N, C-alpha and C positions, 0 to 999 in steps of 0.2 A: 376536465378541469374548464370551467368557466373564469374566462379571463374578464370577462366585463365586472367582476367582482373586486370589490376592493378590499384586501386581505391586510389581516395586521395578526402579530405573533411577538413574543418574549424573544429577544437577541441573547439575554442573559439567564441565568436559572433564577428559580424563584426561592430563593434564598438570601440571608440578611447579607449585604455587601454594601459598597461604597458606591456605587450607580448599579442601577437597573435600567435597561434598553430597550423600547418596543419599536418594532417597525412598521411601519404601514406604507402597502404599494397598491397603486391602481388609479383610475382616472379621478376617481372621486377623495384621493387623500388630504388634498388641498381643504377641500370642500369639508371635509369630516373633523380635521384638526381645528380648523375655525372656528368650529361649534364647540370648541371645548379649552381652547388656548387664548388667554388674556392677560393684561396687565393686571398688577394688584388690585387695582380699583376696576377691574374686569371693562377693561376698554380694550376695543379690538386691534390686534397685531397684525399688521398687514404682512403677509407673506409672498413677495411678490420676486423676490431674488434666489437662484438656484444656488446651492453650495454655500450657504449662509447661515450661521447660528444665530438663533433668537431666544431671548430671555425672557421668562414668563411663568404664568403659573397654570396650572390644569385644573379646571372646575367641573363637577357634576350638577348642572343648574345651579345653584347658589352655594353649594358646598364648594369649597378650596379643598384639593385633594393634595396637591403638593407642588413646591417650587421645580421649575424644569428647566433645562437647555432643549431646544426644539431646533433639528437640522434640516432644511429643507435640500433635496436633490431631484430638479425637474428634471422630465423625459427631453430627451432621449439620453441625457448624461447621468444615469443612474445602474445601479444593479442590476436591475430588469428591464432598463429602458423604459420603465413607466415613470410617474410621478412617485417621489419616494419620501417619506419623513421618517424621522427615528425622533423619538423623544427620549431623553435623558433625565431620567427621575433619580430621588434617593432609591438606595437598594433595598427598601422596606418591601417585603412579600405582600402585605397588606395593602399597601400604597400603589404597587406596580398591578395587583390584580383589580384592585378600584378603576386605577385608569384604564386597563384594558376592557373591562365592561362599560365602561363610559363610551370607549370608541367602539363597542359592539354595537350599543344602546341608539349610536349616532349614525349608523350605517356600515359599519364595518364588517367583515365575515371574519372568522378564525381560520387561518392559513395551516393548510394541510404539511405532512412534513416533507421538508424539500421545496414548497412551492415556490418561494423567492427565486431559488435556482433554477428550477423548473420553466418560469416565466422568464428569467434570462436566456434560457435555451430556446424556447419557443419563441422569443422575440429577436431571436439572432444575435445576441450579443457574444454568446460562446457557444462552440459546439458539445456535443456529447460527451468525449473525450476529455475535455475540459471541464465541464458539470463534474465528471466521475472524480477530477484531480481535486474539485473543491473538497468532497468528504475526505479523500485522502489527505488532505493538509491536515482538518481538524482532527481525524484517527493517527495523524503520523506520531509515532513511539520514539523516533530518534532523528538526529540531524540530516542523514542522507536520505531518510523516507521523506522528510520535509522538502528536502532540496528537490528529490525527484520530482514530487507533487507539484511543486512550484514550477519547474520546467515544463510538466503538462500540460499546466494552467496557462500559461503563457505561449502556448501553441506549438510546442514541439512534436506532437503526435501528427496534430493536425496538418502541419506542414510536409511531414515525412509522407505521409498518407494521400495528400494530394499530387505531390511527386510521383508517387506511382502510378497512382490513377490516370494522372495526366499521360504517361507511357503507354498505357493499356487503351486510353480511349484514342490515343494518336494512331494505334494500331489496327484498332477497329474501324476507325475512320478511313485507313491504306485499305483494309480488305474491302470496304463497301465501294470506295471509288474505283479499286480494281476490278469489282462484279458489274458496276454501272457503267463503265466506258474501257471495257477492254480492251479497243484498239488503241487508246493512248497509255493507259496503265497497265502495267506488266506485276504481278505478283513475284513472279520468277526472279525479275532483274532485282529484287529486293530482299529476296528470300533468306539470304543468312544473316541479314541486318534485322530482319523481324526474330529470327531465332535469339539474335545476340539482345536483343532490347527485352524480350520475355524472359531470358534466363536473369538478366538485369536485376527485372523486377523480384524475380525468385530469390534473387543474391539478398537485395533489400529486405524482403520480409525474413529471410534466414536469420540476418543479422538483430531483427526486431524479436524474433523467438529466440534466439540465442541468449540476448540479453535480458528475457522475460524471466528468466529462472534465477538470475541475479535480483531482477526486480523485485520478485516475489519476497526473497530474503532479507532485501535491504526494508520492505514494507512490512512484513510480517515478522522476522528475525529468524535466526538461526536454532534451530530446535537441535539442544545440545544435550547428551545424557553423558553422565559422568559413571564409568563401571570400575570394579575392581574388587579386592578382596575384602572382608569385613576389616575395620580398623585400618585400612591403608592411608583414611586421611581425604575421603570424598567429602564428609560433612564439612571437614577444615577448609577443603578447597572452596566448595560453597559459599560458606561465610567469607572467606577471605576476600572472593571476587565481589559479592555482595557489599563489603565491608560492614556487615553487622553480624551478630549470632542469631541467625536464621534457623540454624539444625542443630541440634544436640550433639555434641562431642564429649566421647567416653572412652576410655580404655577397654570396656566391655563390647566384647564382639557381637554383631548385630542389633545395634541399635537403632538404625534405620530400618524400618520394618516396610514402609508405604514410601511411595513414591513424593517427594516434595518439589513442587515448581515454581521457581523465581525468574524475573527478566532482570536483566541488568544491560548496561548501556556500555561498551566499549568503543570510544573515540568515534562514534557517530553511527555505530552499529548495534542492534539491539540481539543479543544471547538469550532465550529463552531456556534456560537452566532446569535441567532434570537430575536430583541427585536421588540415586536407586538403591536397592537394597545392596548389600554386598555378596557377591558371588564366592560360594565354596561347595563342596560335594554335600550332598543332601543328607549323606549319613549323619553328619556333623551338626547338622541344623535342626530347629523344631518345625511343626508344621506351620505356624504363621512366618517365619522367616521363608519356607518353600515357596509360600505364596508369595511373598516379596520378590523372590528372586525369579519366579515367573513374571511377574509385572516388569522386571528388568529387562527380561529378554525380549517382552513385547514393546518396550520404549525404543531400545535398540534398533529392530525393524524399520519404526518410522522416523527415527531422528536423521537430521541431515549432517551431524556431527558427533563422533563419539570421541571421549576423552577417555583414553583409558590410564587410571591412576596405578601406581606400584609404589609399595614401602622399599626405597633404597635400601633401608638398614636390616631387612630381612633376606636370607638367603634365596638365589634366582632358581626359581622351580618353573623348568623347561615345559611340563607336561601340563599344567595348570595354565601357563602361560599361553599356551600354545590353544589350547582348548578356549579360554577365553577369546581369544583371537579369531577364532572360527568362527564365533556369533555373528561377526560383522560381514556384513555384504560386501563381495568383492567391488571395489572402487569406491567405496562409502567413506568419505572423509574421515580420517583419524587422526589422533595425537596421542603418542605417549609421553606420559608426565611421571617421571622418578621423583616422587616426593620424598620431603624429609633430609634433602640434601645437608642441613646444618647438623645431620649426626655421623656425616661419613667425614672420614679423614683422605681417603682417594676415590676416586671415579672410575673405579675398575669395572664397577657393575653397568656402566654404559655400553661399551663393549659386548657385554653380554648380550643386553636388550638389541643393539643394533644387528647384531649377525642374527639374531632370531626374529626380529621385525623389519626387514630394511625396506618395505613400501611406506613406513609410515614415519612422520617426522618425529624426532624424539627429543624433549625439552627436561633439562635436569632443574629442580624447583624445591622451593620452600615454603611451604604455606605460612611457617613461624616469622621469616625474615622477609619473605618477598620476591627472595632469590627467583629469577626465571620469569618474573611476570612480564617484563617488556617482552622477551622472546615467545610468550606465548600467544600475546596479544597481535603481534607481528604475523605470526606463524598463522593463526585464524584469519586474518585478513589476507594474507598471499595464498591460502588454501581455496578461498572464496573469490577473492576478488584480483587476484593478481598484485594483492599489496596496494591498488589504487584503483578509485572509480572516479570516473571524467565524464562529468555530467555536460561539460562544452562539446563533447562529440559525439557521445552515445546518448541512448533514450533506454529507461529501464522500466516497459510495459509491467504491471503486476496484476491489473485487471482479468479477470477470468473470461470476460464476456469479448472483450478486445483481442485475448491471446487467440480465444476460439475462431473469430473471424477472419484472423490471421491465419490459422492453420488451413482453414475453409478456402481461404484465396489462394493460399500456396496450392493447395491441391487441386484446384480448378487449372490453375497456372501450368501444372505439371501435366494435367490430360491434353492441354495444348501443344505440349514438348512431344507427349506421345504421338498425339494426331500428325503432328509435322513431320515425326521420323516414320512412320508409316506410310507417308504421302497422301494422306486423307485431304480432299478438296479444302482449299482454305475457307470456303463458305460456312464449312462446319467448325472453323476457329472460333468464330463470332459468340457461339452459345457458352463455350467456358470462359472467354473472356469477358463476357458479360455477368456472368455469375461472379468472376473474380473482383470485378469493380462493384458489384452491389454488395459483397462481403465486407470490401474495404469500405464502402459507404456508409455501412452499419456501423463502423467504429466511431466516426464521428456524427452519426446520428441523422443520416442522409437514408432515405429510402428505409424507414424504420416505422414500426405500426405503434399506435398508442398503448395498447396493454405494457407493450415491453418497456416505453417511457414510465409509464405509471409504476410498474414493477420495480425501475431503477430508483425512481425518486422516492418510493416509499420507505428506503432504507435513510433517507437523511434525515437530520434532526429537525425538529420543528424551529423554524425561526429563521432557517438557513436557504 
């Protein structure tokens, strides 16, 4: 990337809207805007103050394009730490495109995807983990995903990584000092303290990795499959949770033949709901229904959560229930939902299911009245987040690149522990300590090559 170029891009979409924004960044940003921005009578408007809003008109030669507001943000107090200018025009796609073309004609270059944030990173305003958090904010699907990304944007990951690296660097320096001056510095005297500090680093990384699973669920949503017999109310449950008639509901068995996917938001958490074909013996199903049931079993394998829906109004079928429960992998979160409670006069059915499926929570439910909705939501949150998510004390990493570097750093520190326990001379420790330090540096964008930087930022949207 050539940072000598002054770049510009649309910061809002090219669609009819109230306001359209075009952003310019670079050393020639003020020079370029001064060539096209004037008063109504085409008099010059001095742009000599930072963080100020100016009123005027954009011209292409003598042709007036639009009435606009121009905001100046002079370096280094801008998003990119370069001179930045924003043009706020009317949201006409034609007018915005004309303004953009005029800027290009006067010396600006079209920005690449993510180039503004890339410049913010390269100019030292943010680290790489914070840059990636920008994209996570843009793509956040729920309240908690947004809060998690904001936490990372404000440096929560950076702070934790720097803390771990500081300990590693201190131990590397201590080993070097012992090797350089063995008469005054002895590794043996602080041998156990060294072990304690390395184990402390591993513990901190383990905590980040432990929370990364929850972080991915917060960011991407919980893949949730609804399974049960035909006509047990699976489609009704999907419609109830969505608060709209998304799936066909009928008394005819086998209405759902294919997989239906929708995303819902439950108190800040996204559920990627998958309604599947009902499960029953193949001899009672036609060819298309059998294909649908095969897809259902495939979805169960990849799901984060399985909702087993049963019709409370029909007799307990022990053999079928055991067969359907056997499809779920051991330790995979699942919830048993006893639907159609509005049709029951007593809840003796609860005891039958409790005795058969002791490992899964059981919820009495009615898609008709909404009975059990609160309990279902609380149970889901408790299964995945122990009913609370604390962003004040925990960091929820969801980025695969960052997770991989954490795993590699942990593996390197584990090698140090092995060497320590095998009484290998301490000068051999520094290789693995250095590797751990480097992997952690990659997370925040230090010691990272240009190709990887380009790969990361090409996934950003243009204008950010």
